Each structure stands twice: as structure tokens, then as C-alpha cells.
Backbone as CSV, one residue per row, in Angstrom:
resi,resn,N_x,N_y,N_z,CA_x,CA_y,CA_z,C_x,C_y,C_z
1,MET,16.816,-4.149,11.123,17.170,-3.676,9.791,16.196,-2.593,9.352
2,ASN,16.709,-1.473,8.863,15.885,-0.367,8.410,16.030,-0.173,6.903
3,VAL,14.934,0.080,6.241,14.927,0.338,4.807,14.132,1.613,4.559
4,ARG,14.704,2.532,3.818,14.007,3.775,3.478,13.551,3.707,2.029
5,ILE,12.298,4.056,1.784,11.715,3.940,0.456,11.093,5.271,0.060
6,GLU,11.435,5.755,-1.132,10.836,6.965,-1.685,10.356,6.650,-3.096
7,LYS,9.048,6.854,-3.338,8.461,6.500,-4.623,7.405,7.518,-5.010
8,ASP,7.156,7.658,-6.316,5.986,8.398,-6.763,5.378,7.658,-7.949
9,PHE,4.042,7.691,-8.028,3.308,6.930,-9.032,2.260,7.821,-9.695
10,PRO,2.059,7.667,-11.016,1.010,8.439,-11.695,-0.369,7.886,-11.346
11,VAL,-1.349,8.759,-11.225,-2.729,8.374,-10.924,-3.646,9.054,-11.936
12,PRO,-4.446,8.271,-12.689,-5.317,8.850,-13.715,-6.617,9.403,-13.141
13,ALA,-6.498,10.330,-12.214,-7.655,10.961,-11.590,-7.212,12.308,-11.041
14,SER,-8.157,13.173,-10.765,-7.816,14.488,-10.242,-7.221,14.360,-8.837
15,ALA,-6.494,15.387,-8.413,-5.891,15.372,-7.082,-6.959,15.307,-5.992
16,ASP,-8.089,15.960,-6.206,-9.158,15.939,-5.211,-9.720,14.539,-5.018
17,VAL,-9.910,13.804,-6.113,-10.431,12.436,-6.038,-9.416,11.523,-5.356
18,ALA,-8.141,11.626,-5.750,-7.105,10.780,-5.154,-6.954,11.077,-3.662
19,TRP,-7.059,12.342,-3.282,-6.939,12.728,-1.878,-8.112,12.163,-1.074
20,LEU,-9.308,12.176,-1.648,-10.474,11.616,-0.988,-10.263,10.125,-0.721
21,LEU,-9.709,9.425,-1.710,-9.436,7.997,-1.564,-8.344,7.750,-0.531
22,LEU,-7.292,8.559,-0.551,-6.154,8.351,0.347,-6.557,8.469,1.812
23,GLN,-7.564,9.279,2.106,-7.992,9.460,3.487,-8.835,8.306,4.016
24,ASP,-9.330,7.446,3.121,-10.137,6.315,3.560,-9.215,5.116,3.798
25,ILE,-8.851,4.883,5.049,-7.836,3.892,5.398,-8.231,2.488,4.946
26,GLN,-9.501,2.139,5.078,-9.931,0.795,4.680,-9.800,0.594,3.175
27,SER,-10.149,1.607,2.398,-10.013,1.496,0.944,-8.549,1.428,0.537
28,VAL,-7.715,2.225,1.187,-6.283,2.206,0.883,-5.692,0.838,1.231
29,ALA,-6.079,0.276,2.382,-5.574,-1.040,2.780,-5.967,-2.110,1.778
30,SER,-7.171,-1.996,1.218,-7.624,-3.005,0.256,-6.823,-2.955,-1.040
31,CYS,-6.118,-1.847,-1.283,-5.264,-1.739,-2.471,-3.931,-2.467,-2.280
32,MET,-3.554,-2.721,-1.022,-2.289,-3.390,-0.727,-2.480,-4.899,-0.821
33,PRO,-1.676,-5.609,-1.619,-1.831,-7.056,-1.760,-1.797,-7.776,-0.417
34,GLY,-2.856,-8.526,-0.116,-2.902,-9.326,1.099,-3.281,-8.583,2.355
35,ALA,-3.557,-7.272,2.275,-3.826,-6.484,3.481,-5.316,-6.177,3.634
36,SER,-5.743,-6.038,4.866,-7.121,-5.629,5.151,-7.188,-5.006,6.540
37,ILE,-8.152,-4.114,6.725,-8.429,-3.525,8.031,-9.498,-4.387,8.694
38,THR,-9.209,-4.895,9.873,-10.142,-5.781,10.565,-10.973,-5.056,11.621
39,GLU,-10.501,-3.903,12.088,-11.238,-3.183,13.129,-10.873,-1.701,13.118
40,ARG,-11.895,-0.852,13.220,-11.683,0.584,13.369,-11.872,0.911,14.847
41,VAL,-10.773,1.171,15.536,-10.823,1.432,16.974,-11.432,2.803,17.237
42,ASP,-10.918,3.828,16.536,-11.477,5.176,16.582,-11.061,5.878,15.300
43,ALA,-11.232,7.195,15.259,-10.964,7.927,14.031,-9.500,7.872,13.593
44,SER,-8.602,7.566,14.517,-7.172,7.579,14.190,-6.471,6.240,14.353
45,HIS,-7.158,5.221,14.872,-6.509,3.932,15.145,-7.278,2.778,14.527
46,TYR,-6.529,1.887,13.882,-7.114,0.732,13.210,-6.287,-0.509,13.523
47,LYS,-6.941,-1.666,13.421,-6.244,-2.939,13.512,-6.364,-3.632,12.157
48,GLY,-5.297,-4.336,11.771,-5.297,-4.923,10.447,-4.592,-6.252,10.371
49,LEU,-4.623,-6.822,9.162,-4.059,-8.139,8.901,-3.399,-8.133,7.532
50,VAL,-2.227,-8.759,7.441,-1.554,-8.966,6.160,-1.289,-10.459,6.018
51,ALA,-1.828,-11.061,4.959,-1.645,-12.491,4.707,-0.592,-12.690,3.623
52,VAL,0.413,-13.511,3.918,1.505,-13.779,2.984,1.541,-15.269,2.687
53,LYS,1.649,-15.633,1.405,1.658,-17.036,1.012,3.029,-17.409,0.475
54,PHE,3.663,-18.423,1.075,4.935,-18.969,0.616,4.678,-20.368,0.079
55,GLY,4.306,-20.475,-1.216,3.945,-21.775,-1.765,2.747,-22.341,-1.020
56,PRO,2.850,-23.569,-0.465,1.724,-24.156,0.260,1.545,-23.600,1.667
57,ALA,2.521,-22.871,2.158,2.446,-22.341,3.525,1.944,-20.902,3.523
58,SER,1.281,-20.517,4.601,0.765,-19.158,4.750,1.206,-18.576,6.082
59,MET,1.357,-17.276,6.113,1.734,-16.574,7.334,0.895,-15.315,7.453
60,SER,0.413,-15.047,8.651,-0.422,-13.865,8.875,0.255,-12.917,9.860
61,PHE,0.278,-11.653,9.498,0.816,-10.616,10.368,-0.342,-9.753,10.862
62,ARG,-0.455,-9.618,12.173,-1.480,-8.747,12.754,-0.806,-7.501,13.307
63,GLY,-1.457,-6.365,13.099,-0.827,-5.135,13.547,-1.807,-4.009,13.762
64,GLU,-1.251,-2.841,14.027,-2.031,-1.641,14.297,-1.547,-0.508,13.406
65,VAL,-2.492,0.338,13.011,-2.181,1.505,12.196,-2.719,2.746,12.899
66,GLU,-1.886,3.760,12.998,-2.302,5.022,13.605,-2.156,6.143,12.583
67,VAL,-3.216,6.921,12.405,-3.163,8.103,11.545,-2.584,9.242,12.375
68,LYS,-1.323,9.591,12.116,-0.649,10.606,12.927,-1.075,12.017,12.553
69,SER,-1.259,12.271,11.266,-1.640,13.617,10.860,-2.281,13.605,9.480
70,ILE,-3.187,14.551,9.259,-3.838,14.759,7.973,-3.803,16.256,7.682
71,ASP,-3.225,16.627,6.535,-3.119,18.026,6.167,-3.838,18.256,4.829
72,PRO,-5.105,18.670,4.860,-5.865,18.880,3.623,-5.240,19.930,2.708
73,ALA,-4.581,20.926,3.284,-4.002,21.996,2.476,-2.926,21.470,1.525
74,SER,-2.106,20.551,2.009,-1.025,20.000,1.182,-1.333,18.594,0.682
75,HIS,-2.550,18.110,0.972,-2.948,16.751,0.578,-1.943,15.715,1.077
76,THR,-1.580,15.836,2.360,-0.568,14.948,2.942,-1.129,14.169,4.120
77,LEU,-0.772,12.897,4.171,-1.223,11.993,5.228,-0.014,11.273,5.803
78,ARG,0.037,11.134,7.133,1.129,10.389,7.768,0.549,9.254,8.598
79,LEU,1.077,8.043,8.385,0.628,6.853,9.095,1.796,6.179,9.800
80,ILE,1.502,5.581,10.959,2.472,4.749,11.669,1.859,3.357,11.811
81,GLY,2.590,2.336,11.376,2.092,0.972,11.477,3.111,0.062,12.137
82,LYS,2.614,-0.959,12.856,3.505,-1.941,13.467,2.750,-3.262,13.605
83,GLY,3.508,-4.370,13.562,2.861,-5.667,13.686,3.859,-6.790,13.875
84,ILE,3.330,-7.973,14.229,4.141,-9.188,14.387,3.411,-10.340,13.713
85,ASP,4.170,-11.368,13.336,3.517,-12.524,12.732,2.911,-13.406,13.824
86,GLY,2.139,-14.412,13.404,1.398,-15.238,14.354,2.261,-15.963,15.351
87,THR,3.499,-16.280,14.997,4.387,-17.017,15.893,5.272,-16.086,16.725
88,GLY,5.250,-14.803,16.390,6.111,-13.860,17.100,7.543,-13.904,16.628
89,GLY,7.811,-14.627,15.517,9.179,-14.756,15.032,9.659,-13.585,14.209
90,SER,8.734,-12.738,13.755,9.105,-11.581,12.952,8.270,-10.378,13.370
91,GLY,8.874,-9.211,13.263,8.163,-7.975,13.567,8.509,-6.918,12.544
92,ALA,7.614,-5.943,12.383,7.871,-4.867,11.431,7.162,-3.602,11.880
93,SER,7.741,-2.459,11.521,7.108,-1.170,11.777,7.340,-0.275,10.571
94,MET,6.446,0.691,10.381,6.537,1.562,9.220,6.071,2.964,9.583
95,ASP,6.814,3.942,9.112,6.444,5.343,9.240,6.286,5.866,7.813
96,LEU,5.042,6.130,7.410,4.747,6.480,6.024,4.148,7.880,5.916
97,THR,4.687,8.670,5.010,4.096,9.953,4.642,3.731,9.889,3.171
98,ALA,2.451,10.092,2.865,1.966,10.035,1.489,1.359,11.379,1.114
99,ARG,1.621,11.797,-0.116,1.161,13.109,-0.568,0.617,13.004,-1.995
100,VAL,-0.477,13.702,-2.255,-1.053,13.756,-3.597,-0.672,15.090,-4.226
101,GLU,-0.068,15.048,-5.420,0.324,16.267,-6.126,-0.411,16.336,-7.460
102,ALA,-1.067,17.443,-7.732,-1.816,17.615,-8.974,-0.865,17.751,-10.160
103,VAL,-1.242,17.138,-11.280,-0.517,17.307,-12.544,-1.334,18.202,-13.470
104,ASN,-2.615,17.852,-13.618,-3.571,18.699,-14.327,-4.960,18.384,-13.768
105,GLY,-6.001,18.802,-14.453,-7.343,18.624,-13.927,-7.817,17.193,-13.836
106,THR,-7.183,16.268,-14.575,-7.644,14.878,-14.589,-6.565,13.873,-14.204
107,SER,-5.427,14.344,-13.752,-4.372,13.416,-13.344,-3.536,14.026,-12.230
108,CYS,-2.875,13.161,-11.490,-2.031,13.601,-10.383,-0.982,12.523,-10.149
109,LYS,-0.201,12.674,-9.105,0.736,11.621,-8.737,0.709,11.419,-7.232
110,LEU,0.917,10.172,-6.831,0.964,9.800,-5.421,2.429,9.682,-5.024
111,VAL,2.851,10.480,-4.061,4.250,10.506,-3.616,4.334,9.878,-2.232
112,GLY,5.163,8.868,-2.098,5.303,8.178,-0.823,6.719,8.239,-0.289
113,ASN,6.837,8.415,1.015,8.123,8.468,1.696,7.999,7.646,2.966
114,SER,8.689,6.522,3.054,8.496,5.659,4.216,9.811,5.101,4.734
115,GLU,9.791,4.765,6.020,10.925,4.085,6.647,10.390,2.811,7.286
116,VAL,10.912,1.673,6.857,10.446,0.374,7.323,11.538,-0.290,8.153
117,SER,11.146,-0.835,9.296,12.078,-1.552,10.165,11.559,-2.969,10.370
118,VAL,12.415,-3.967,10.145,12.012,-5.360,10.321,12.969,-6.063,11.275
119,SER,12.444,-7.072,11.960,13.261,-7.834,12.908,12.899,-9.301,12.826
120,GLY,13.738,-10.147,13.416,13.467,-11.579,13.423,13.736,-12.222,12.076
121,ARG,12.931,-13.237,11.733,13.159,-13.972,10.492,13.019,-13.101,9.254
122,ALA,12.124,-12.100,9.311,11.916,-11.230,8.153,13.182,-10.471,7.800
123,ALA,14.004,-10.165,8.799,15.236,-9.414,8.555,16.274,-10.251,7.829
124,ALA,16.081,-11.583,7.798,17.051,-12.466,7.156,17.112,-12.274,5.643
125,PHE,16.104,-11.616,5.070,16.115,-11.371,3.629,17.297,-10.491,3.230
126,GLY,17.693,-9.590,4.117,18.793,-8.701,3.791,18.292,-7.432,3.132
127,GLY,19.115,-6.382,3.222,18.727,-5.082,2.715,18.375,-5.071,1.240
128,ARG,19.191,-5.732,0.412,18.954,-5.706,-1.031,17.647,-6.407,-1.369
129,MET,17.383,-7.553,-0.736,16.151,-8.286,-0.988,14.949,-7.495,-0.496
130,MET,15.084,-6.825,0.648,13.983,-6.042,1.191,13.584,-4.929,0.230
131,ASN,14.562,-4.276,-0.353,14.259,-3.209,-1.303,13.525,-3.745,-2.520
132,SER,13.953,-4.908,-3.024,13.319,-5.500,-4.195,11.883,-5.912,-3.903
133,VAL,11.675,-6.562,-2.758,10.329,-6.976,-2.375,9.438,-5.756,-2.191
134,SER,9.958,-4.726,-1.527,9.187,-3.507,-1.303,8.778,-2.860,-2.617
135,ASP,9.697,-2.846,-3.585,9.377,-2.276,-4.891,8.229,-3.022,-5.548
136,GLN,8.270,-4.355,-5.496,7.225,-5.158,-6.126,5.873,-4.918,-5.454
137,VAL,5.865,-4.889,-4.131,4.617,-4.673,-3.394,4.058,-3.294,-3.689
138,LEU,4.914,-2.273,-3.692,4.464,-0.916,-3.940,3.936,-0.744,-5.356
139,ASN,4.553,-1.435,-6.320,4.064,-1.372,-7.693,2.657,-1.952,-7.798
140,GLN,2.408,-3.073,-7.097,1.078,-3.668,-7.094,0.082,-2.734,-6.411
141,PHE,0.506,-2.146,-5.292,-0.366,-1.222,-4.573,-0.719,-0.022,-5.448
142,ALA,0.284,0.565,-6.114,0.059,1.750,-6.934,-0.912,1.458,-8.071
143,ALA,-0.787,0.277,-8.685,-1.695,-0.097,-9.769,-3.133,-0.215,-9.260
144,ASN,-3.300,-0.820,-8.087,-4.636,-0.960,-7.503,-5.213,0.404,-7.102
145,PHE,-4.370,1.246,-6.502,-4.817,2.573,-6.079,-5.236,3.403,-7.283
146,ALA,-4.435,3.355,-8.349,-4.742,4.125,-9.553,-6.058,3.664,-10.172
147,ALA,-6.271,2.340,-10.205,-7.510,1.808,-10.771,-8.719,2.245,-9.944
148,ARG,-8.577,2.217,-8.610,-9.679,2.634,-7.738,-9.973,4.126,-7.916
149,ALA,-8.928,4.948,-7.972,-9.113,6.390,-8.153,-9.755,6.690,-9.505
150,GLN,-9.326,5.966,-10.537,-9.892,6.182,-11.870,-11.378,5.831,-11.907
151,SER,-11.763,4.779,-11.189,-13.176,4.397,-11.152,-14.010,5.456,-10.432
152,LEU,-13.422,6.133,-9.435,-14.119,7.214,-8.740,-14.225,8.450,-9.622
153,GLN,-13.230,8.641,-10.490,-13.233,9.768,-11.415,-14.272,9.579,-12.509
154,SER,-14.592,8.306,-12.811,-15.496,7.985,-13.911,-16.898,8.506,-13.657
155,PRO,-17.580,8.991,-14.697,-18.956,9.462,-14.529,-19.939,8.345,-14.202
156,THR,-19.489,7.088,-14.316,-20.371,5.957,-14.013,-20.360,5.601,-12.545
157,THR,-19.567,6.341,-11.726,-19.536,6.084,-10.286,-20.930,6.244,-9.710
158,PRO,-21.424,5.282,-8.907,-22.769,5.363,-8.360,-22.997,6.650,-7.583
159,ALA,-24.184,7.240,-7.742,-24.515,8.469,-7.034,-24.706,8.178,-5.557
160,VAL,-24.339,9.138,-4.693,-24.521,8.994,-3.261,-25.216,10.235,-2.730
161,ALA,-25.715,10.155,-1.521,-26.426,11.278,-0.936,-25.489,12.452,-0.724
162,ASP,-26.058,13.670,-0.714,-25.251,14.869,-0.504,-24.469,14.761,0.801
163,GLY,-23.184,15.099,0.726,-22.349,15.076,1.921,-21.728,13.731,2.188
164,ALA,-22.158,12.684,1.458,-21.599,11.357,1.685,-20.259,11.234,0.977
165,ASN,-19.436,10.322,1.451,-18.128,10.082,0.860,-18.266,9.000,-0.201
166,PRO,-18.059,9.322,-1.515,-18.222,8.314,-2.564,-17.241,7.164,-2.448
167,VAL,-16.086,7.393,-1.810,-15.129,6.310,-1.606,-15.733,5.258,-0.688
168,VAL,-16.319,5.709,0.425,-16.937,4.793,1.369,-18.125,4.093,0.733
169,ALA,-18.910,4.838,-0.049,-20.071,4.242,-0.698,-19.660,3.128,-1.650
170,GLN,-18.593,3.362,-2.404,-18.126,2.345,-3.338,-17.596,1.127,-2.591
171,ARG,-16.887,1.365,-1.467,-16.359,0.251,-0.685,-17.482,-0.598,-0.107
172,MET,-18.581,0.056,0.326,-19.703,-0.673,0.898,-20.408,-1.517,-0.158
173,GLU,-20.440,-1.021,-1.425,-21.098,-1.770,-2.491,-20.323,-3.035,-2.836
174,SER,-19.014,-2.923,-2.844,-18.200,-4.080,-3.220,-16.858,-4.013,-2.531
175,SER,-16.617,-4.919,-1.592,-15.337,-4.953,-0.886,-14.854,-6.394,-0.833
176,PRO,-14.285,-6.908,-1.951,-13.835,-8.288,-2.004,-12.713,-8.557,-1.035
177,ALA,-12.628,-9.791,-0.555,-11.558,-10.180,0.362,-10.223,-10.067,-0.344
178,PRO,-9.205,-9.491,0.289,-7.917,-9.295,-0.361,-7.212,-10.618,-0.605
179,ALA,-6.594,-10.725,-1.786,-5.833,-11.929,-2.091,-4.549,-11.924,-1.288
180,GLN,-4.044,-13.127,-0.985,-2.789,-13.202,-0.249,-1.641,-12.702,-1.114
181,LEU,-0.678,-12.108,-0.453,0.531,-11.674,-1.130,1.362,-12.911,-1.453
182,ASN,1.562,-13.189,-2.726,2.261,-14.392,-3.151,3.760,-14.132,-3.165
183,ALA,4.440,-14.624,-2.151,5.877,-14.372,-2.013,6.683,-15.019,-3.133
184,LEU,6.236,-16.172,-3.639,6.965,-16.828,-4.725,6.900,-16.001,-6.001
185,ALA,5.734,-15.401,-6.265,5.612,-14.546,-7.437,6.527,-13.338,-7.311
186,LEU,6.613,-12.782,-6.099,7.503,-11.660,-5.875,8.960,-12.083,-6.057
187,ALA,9.288,-13.260,-5.539,10.660,-13.754,-5.651,11.052,-13.922,-7.124
188,TRP,10.115,-14.442,-7.941,10.399,-14.633,-9.359,10.619,-13.294,-10.041
189,SER,9.831,-12.281,-9.667,10.011,-10.943,-10.224,11.382,-10.397,-9.858
190,ILE,11.805,-10.661,-8.622,13.120,-10.185,-8.164,14.232,-10.876,-8.951
191,VAL,14.097,-12.191,-9.166,15.097,-12.943,-9.927,15.196,-12.412,-11.354
192,LYS,14.047,-12.139,-11.976,14.050,-11.605,-13.339,14.749,-10.251,-13.389
193,ASP,14.478,-9.396,-12.381,15.140,-8.094,-12.338,16.652,-8.254,-12.189
194,TRP,17.059,-9.226,-11.352,18.489,-9.469,-11.118,19.159,-9.974,-12.399
195,LEU,18.507,-10.905,-13.109,19.058,-11.438,-14.355,19.159,-10.357,-15.411
196,ARG,18.138,-9.514,-15.483,18.150,-8.422,-16.466,19.321,-7.480,-16.196
197,ALA,19.536,-7.161,-14.931,20.631,-6.279,-14.552,21.976,-6.936,-14.835
198,LEU,22.079,-8.254,-14.582,23.339,-8.985,-14.791,23.727,-8.994,-16.265
199,PHE,22.775,-9.322,-17.145,23.081,-9.395,-18.563,23.322,-8.013,-19.161
200,SER,22.647,-7.010,-18.626,22.880,-5.648,-19.087,24.301,-5.211,-18.761
201,ALA,24.781,-5.609,-17.569,26.139,-5.267,-17.156,27.172,-5.959,-18.035
202,LYS,26.895,-7.215,-18.450,27.837,-7.950,-19.294,27.947,-7.346,-20.688
203,LYS,26.806,-6.800,-21.173,26.822,-6.216,-22.521,27.532,-4.875,-22.545
204,ALA,27.561,-4.196,-21.396,28.169,-2.853,-21.334,29.675,-2.920,-21.572
């Protein structure tokens, strides 16, 4: 099953700051609910983990991320990711292109274009459910990314040595373990969206 997702989100920071953050794969991964980078293989390849919680049960997906291209001129990054769950019952792959577009000197927007393919038990959700879940996850990611970028924009950001990357410096100072992605919370959000749409249709 393939799902195509196109989104853009406002970021309360300059395009230069957001672009600096977007290039730091570990910091970007920490913005995704339940995700973390477990190993940096080289400058373009990483290994990672996504933890998903279904009530009392948990599931872990291990995978690889490859940085296919980085274009500083257009502030564009392309990533390829793939992984399987611990039992091998589900698999997923993603081709993501993310771009930072300036709005003014202190704000910008993050534009994402991705194609996600899932197989096995994960595909049983169906196309409509996959889109809803993806929307919820991306909204959480965008909120975390915006907050991180805003903190880097702030004048209270800790000073670092000349030539150092302030994104990396901030990550080294504090890198809390990512919380698991709560599938039940996502499901409830999806149900609320469905009910809202249903009642809106009845009133029309």
C-alpha cells in the first residue's frame, strides 16, 4: 500500500536557523514521536528505532535512513528510510523531500513531500486510516520541530565555539529519550476527526 503526503507547516524562526536544524538528522529524528537515531554509520547513513505503544503492548521498528541529497541553495533535503518491526510482520519505506521556505526575517515554513509504502499487518489499516495517522504524526512532528527551531532562534541559546553547529551543541546539552508514539491517542484523534466530519455533513 502506498500513501503520498504533501504538507507545509509554519516555523517561528528564520529560514537559515530552520535549515541548520533540518540538516541535523539526530535532532530531526528526536522531533518525531517515538523515533530516535541509534547509530551514525557515516555522513549519509544512519540506523534508527521507532517505538509504538498500543495500550499495554509495545512494538519496535528498526530501520535505516539514507541522506540522498542536500541542496543548500534551495534549502532542500531528501531522505530515504526503510524498516521492519521486531517480528518481521510489518515493513515500511519512505521517500521524503523536505524544503525550508523563508516567509520573512524571523519566520519560514517547512514543506514536506513524501511517499510512504507499508506492507504486512501495518497495511491492514487501509488507505484512509493511514492518511489520518500520518496527519496526526506529522502534526506532532511539526510542533516539536517548530519549538526546537524557535529555541535556536532565541537569544538565550547557549553560546558555542566559532564554527560549531548550535543545533548539535543544544542536542548534546539535552537529548531526552523519545516518548513512545501512543497509537491509542492517535486513534482517538482520528475518531474525533471522523465524528466532526460526519456531523458537519449532516448539518449541511
